[in-house]
Structures are given as structure tokens and as C-alpha cells.
N, C-alpha and C positions, 0 to 999 in steps of 0.2 A: 504494500500500500504506500502510495506517495502522499506526503503531507506538505501542503504548500501554504505558507503564511501570507496573509494579506495585512501588510503593515500600515495601519492607520493610527493616527494619534489618538490615544485614549480608548480606542475600541478595535484593537486588532482581533482577527479571527483566523481560523484555519479552514482550508479546503482539503478534504480527504478524498483520494481517488483510488479505487480498488474494487475488486469483485467481492460480493457478499456483504456489503456494508449495511444493507437494509435489515439483514438478519441480526445485526449487532447494534441496532439503534439504541437500545436501553443502556448498553455499556458505553458507547461513544458519546451519548448525551448525558451521562451521569453528572449530577449536580445541576443540570438545567431543567430536567423534568421533575420539578420539586413537589408536585401534587399528584394525587392518584389519577385525576382526570387529565387527559391529554387531548387538546383539540387538534384535529387533522383535517386539512382541506385538500381535496383531490378532485379528479374528474372521473367520469364513469368508466372510461377505458382503462385508466391507470388503476383504479380500484379493482376492476375485474382481474387485472394481471398481478397486482402486488398487495392489494388490500388485506387479503387473508394472512399473508406472511407477517405484515407489520402489526396487524391486530393481534395475532397469536403471540409474537415475541413481547409486545407491550403488556399483554395480560399475564404472561408468564413472569414478567418482572414486577407484577403487582399494580399495574396501571389499568385504568379504564379508558379506552379510546372513545372519543366523541367525533364522529365522522360528519363532515359536510361534503357531499358528493355532487359536483357541478357538471353541467353538460360539457363535453369536450368541444374545443374549437375556439377560435379568436373572438367570437361573439360573446363569450363569457366575460371578457374584460369590459364590463359595462357598468354604468351607474346603478342599474337595478341590482345586478349581482353583488356589486360592492356594498350597497346599502343593506341587502339581505344578509350578507356575510358579517358585516359589522353588528347588526342586530343579533345575529346568532351568537357571536362572541360575547356580547354583552349579557345575553340570556345565560350563558355559561359562567358568567361572573369572572371572566378573564381579568387578571390583574397585571399591572405594569411589569412585574417581575416574572410573569409566566412566559412560556415559549409555545408558540403555535408551530405545528409542523406543516410544511408545504410540500406535498408529495405529487410531483408531476413535472410537466414541461414549463416553458416560459410563461404561458398564460396563467397557470396556477401560481407560479412563483411571483409574478407581477401583481396579481390580484391579492394574494395573501400578504405580500410585503407591504402593499399600500394600505390594506386594512390594518395591519399591525402598526403602521406608522401613525394612524389617526385614532385608534382605540385608546381612550384615556390618555391622549396626547403621546402615545408611543409605548408599545410593549415589544417583546422579543419574538423573533421567529427563526426557524431553522429550515434551511433549504435541503430538500431531498430530491434533486433533479433526476428525472427518469428519461430525458431525451438527450441526444448528443448536443443539440443546440443549447439547451439549458445548462448542461454540464460544462461546456467550454465558454459560455458567454453570459447568459442572462441571470444565472444563479449567483454570479460573482460581481461585486461592485456596488450593490445597493440601489440600482435604478428600479423603481417600482412605478406602475402606472396603470390606467385604464384607457380605453379608446372612447372617443366621442364622435358625433356626426361630423365635427369639423376636422377630425384627423386622428392619427394613431399616436397613442402615448402622450396626449396633450395635457392630461391631468394626472399628477402623480407626485412623488416625493423621493428624495434620497433617503434610504433607510437600510442600513447594512444588516445582513443576517448575523446571527451569533455563531453560526457554524454551517458548513456546507459538506454534505456527504454524497459524493458522486459514485453511485454503485454501477460499475461497468456491466454487471449482470443484467441490469434493466435494459441495456441496449439490445440484448438478445430477443426481447419481445417487441421491439420497436418495428413498425412497418417499414419496409425499404424506402418508401418515399420520405418518411420522417427522418430516417437516418441520413439520406442524401441531403435533405434540407439543413440538418445540423452540420454536415460536412462543409457547407459553404462558409460557416463561421470559423472553421479550422483553417481553411485556405486563406481567409482574411488576414490572419496573423502573419502569414508569410508575405502577403502583399503589402502590409503596412510597413514593416521594418526588418524582415527576416528572410532575405532571398534564399538562404540555405534551407530554411524550413519549407519555402515554396517548392524548391527542388525536391525535397523529401516527399511532399504531397504529390508531385508529378510521378514519382517513382513508386510510392506506396499507397496511394489513394484507393486503388482497386482492391488491394489486400485488406485494407481497413474496412471498406464497405462490405467485403465478402465475409468478414467475421474474424479476421486475425486478431486474437486477443492482445498480443504484444504491441501490435501497431496501434490498436485503439487506446491502450493505456498510455503509450508514448504521446499520441496526439492530444489526448485530453490533458495530461499532466503538463505538456509543453505549452498548450494553449492557455491553461489556467495560470501558469507562471508568467506568461506574457501579459495577460490581463491584470494580474495582481501587481506587476511592476507599474503599469500605466495608472491603475486606480490609486496606488500609494502616492504617486507623483501628482495626480490631478483628480482628486476624488469627485469634485463637483463641476468638473469641466470648465474651470475658470482660466486656465493657462493655454488651452488649446490642445494639449497633449492627448487628453482623453477623447477629444472630438475626433481623433483619427480612427477610433473604433467605429465611427459611423461610415466608414468606407462602404459604398454600395447602398447605404440606407436611405439617402435622399431620393435617389431614383427608385429604390425598392418600395419605400413607403408610398410614393405617388402611385406606383403600380398596384399596391395593395388597396389603396383608396379607390382606384378606378375599378377594381374587381370586387369591391364591396367587403373587404376584409373577410373573405370567404375561403373555402377549401379550393376554390379555383386557382389560387396562388398562395401557397404557404409562405410564412414570413421568411424562412431560409431560402426558399426559391426566389423570392423577391430580392433578397440580398445578393444571391448569386448572379441573377440577371443584372442587378444594379452595379455589381463590381465589373461585369463585362462591359456595361455601358460606360462606366467611369473610365475604364481603360481605353475604350475606343474614343471617347470624347477627349481624353488626355492626348491621345495620338492625333486626333483631328486638329487640335490647337497647337500642336508642335511640342508638347511637353514630354511625350513618351514615344519611343520608336514603334512603328507599326508591327514589327516582329514580336516585340514584347507584349503588345496588346493581343496579338494572335495567340501567344502562349497562355495568357490569362483565359481567353475564350476557350481554348482547347481543353484546359484542365477542368473548367466548369462543365463544358459539354460532355467530356469523357466520363464524368461522374454521374451523368444522367440528369443534370440540372439544366434549366433553361438558360441559354446563352444568347439568343436572338429575340428581340422584341416582337418581331413579326410573327413568331410562333404562338404568341398568346391570342392572336385573332381579336384584338381589341377594336371596338367600333368608336374610335376617337382620333383626335389629331394631337400633334406635339404640344400645342398650346394648352389643351385640356390637361395633359399630364403635368405641364409646367405650372399650371394654376393650382394643382394639388399641392405643389411645393410651397406655395405662399402660406400655407397653414403649418409648415414645419416648425417645430418648437425651437429650432436653432436660428430662426430669423432674428436679426439684430439690426435695429435702426433701418429697417426696410431692405436690408441686404441678406441674402442667404449664402452662408459659406458652403463650399463644396469640398469634399475630400477627393482630391485628384492625385495622380501619380506622375513622377518624373522618371519612373522606372519601377521594376519589380523590387519591392522592399523600400521604396522611396515615396511613401504617401506624404501629402502635406495638405494644409488647409488653405484653399484659394478663396479670397474674399472679394474678388473682382470679376466673378462670372456673371454675365448678363443672361437673365432668364429668356430673353428673346432669342439669343443664340442657342440656348439649350433647347428651346421649343423647335427651332429649325433643325437642330441635330436629331431630335426625336422624330420629327416628320420623316427624315431620311431613314431612320432605323425602322420605323413602322412599314416602310416601303421595301425594305431589303428582302 
């Protein structure tokens, strides 16, 4: 098992990466589950796969699990589900010193973390991420949020977990599409600042997706270490360093909005396509060589992820997609920073990108 520290002033925590961690939750959470009752928030799919195991080990340790089982899917990150979850926690008489367990992917982690941040002005939560995307990205760093009609993740808070237990065994029950979606976030770390890791992805991505346990453990641990370093340096995205983690997300969130935050395009798929678009746009304006942009597209396409905008069959134009970006939470004084690339492993924050030019670029991509 790998143990990766997230070094934050006054509230450091650990991310444990290994197989079989869910079966050892009572031991790994010792001192945090201070009451007999333990609130657990999950979704129906994850509960079907892992609910019985977690329920059993908690009861054997003398706890009484209290389950809140939500519908699976992005639509769960809503005002209605947030309000209902907060009321449920209050009915359980959750106190500030208690810990809520978030068992699931990014949707469950985001909703649970946000609920924990506002119940009695803040209580604790523990991330038990069951998807590759959550294990390498959303469970680490304390970004919590819900979606609104105006856009994705526009209402939320920075609220760090007390502990993250990434059980690699959970990936074995993950549908292939969800696994591929999470792999996009693994590739992202190579594109941001680690060209050697991007090469590793080129060489080992197929084995990772096919189930190679050693490759999965290395990818998750390496990705968590990369994110932990960035979060420790720029927890609240004030210096610009953490903003680099948004590579592919500005394009991706616009595509998610256009597809109604539905299963038509999973978050990780939007990020994957967004990274391909960011690479091609970077090449278009002369920042990045065309050959490197093609490498990015090839790695994404080879893993079964969308790499061409035209493949989505959208009934819109580039201006419509660019308009979605106007609701991006990173807007600053009317300007939207874009994470672009000067090369593989050379991401940077561009603050002079004209949305008119992005709209024209997207028109061309829709016609490819």
C-alpha cells in the first residue's frame, strides 16, 4: 500500500492507495469513527457492488451504518439532492467532530464534501473513491460542488477530507467506459508537467485499462503524488499553479453543458476531448508543434476516449459552445483563462485568449 501525504497547513491528511482497503475501513479510520452510528453516502450502483462489504466490516467493528443511497449519475449533484442530504445528516444529529463516509465516484465525493462543509458550519468527511477518476483526481484536494442550470460546479466550497482510501479492488467492478473516463485524468498529469509520465501512458495505457494491477497502482499513486504537490502549493487556486489541473476542463465543461450533463458524455470523456482540443488549439496559434498535438490525440483515441469533436454529433455551432464558457467559474474580470500547452508537459495559463477565436476554432472542429 502506498501512503501519500497531502501537506496542508494545519490540516494535513493522507491518501492510501492499495487493494483491499474497503475491507479494512474500521482499522484505517480508527479514532475518526468515534460513534456507533456511521453515516455513509453512496449511489445505487456502488452500493450494489460494495455496500454489503462495508456494512459487514463496520458492524463487525461495533458500528451501525446509516446509508443514504442516491441515484447514480451527474444529475445527483443538484440543489435538491444537496438539501435532502443535509436534512438527512441533521436528522442523524451529525456533529462537527463526526466523519461522514463518501463511498463512490466524483459525484458522491463532491456532493458529500459540500454537504459536510455546510452542516453546522463544517464537519469531517472521509473519501472512499471507487472510480479511477475519483481516485486520481476528485477525491484529493478538497474541491466540492454541485451543478446548477447555469453550469457545472458553480456552487461549492473548498473542504478537505480527513482521509482518502483508494481501494484499487473497486476498479475491478468498474464498467470499461468509466475506467476509460478516469484514465483521461491520469494522462492529464503527464500533459501538465511530466513528459516522462506521458510517455509511460503511451507505453502502458493499454495494460492499465486491461487490468494490470501493477500498472494501475503505479498510475494512481503517481497521479495522487502529482496532485498532492500542486494542492500543497496552491490549495485555493490563488497563484495559478492549481489552475493547471483544469487542462481540458474549459472545453470539456462546455461540452458537458451542451449535452445536458448526461450519460451522453461522461465528465472524463469531456476532459479527454477537451485536452485534445486544447492541444490542437495550442498548435493552431503556434504554441505547440502539430506533431505533439497529434501525439496527444493518438493517446486519447487509442484508449477509446473521444478525440474529435465531430464524433459527438452535436447540433450547435462554435459560438454556442463558447457561450457555455462564459459561465465558467474561472472567469475573472470578464476574461476566461485557458490552460494551453507549449509542448507535452508544458501546460500554462493563457489569459489573453479571445472567445471569438475559440468559437471559430470550434466551428472548424465541428466540421472535421
